C-alpha positions, 0 to 999 in steps of 0.5 A: 466512517470513510473507506480507506485503502493503503498502498505500499509501492515497490518496483516489483509489487504494490502491497494493498490493505483496506480498512472498511470499518472502524480500525480493522485493517486487512491486507489483500493480494498484492498487485504484481507490477509489470509496468507503471501504467498496468500497475496504476490501472490495477490500483485504480480498479481496486480503489473503484471496486471497493469504493474507497474514500481515502488513499494512504500511500507509504512514503519512505523518508530515507530515499529521495529517489523512491519518494520521487518515483512514488509521487510520480506513480500516484500522479498516474492514478485516476483516483479523484478523492483524498490522498495522504502520504504516511511515513513507511520506514521499516514497514517491510522489515516489520512485516517480514519479521511478523511472518518469519516462521509461519510461512515459507518466505516467498516473493508473492506479495504477502510481505508487501500487503502486510507492509501496506497494513502496517502503514494504514495502522500507523495512519489510523493511530495518529 
């Protein structure tokens, strides 16, 4: 089983999730984005630390501008293994709905990483 990570790239935070065995997907602490290069470096470190074989990147079909930004960001990564793009529409809204009422909603990255988890689960379900 390859080690798979997913990222949900936003303008302020990058949600991350991992699948290391079969189909159990775990969200991890989001990466706070100060600038593109810092964020790319932190994503590279995360991927390297976990020895990831495949990266799944959320891509919104609704926004051509965000698609362009996400594809540019992915080009900044030094990840030399397989990268696939996965439709991510509504993943953040789905993630927000999942945590409503359980925790006080804060912009701390939990929703972003939960969205990355949803993106990866969608990929694995294919």
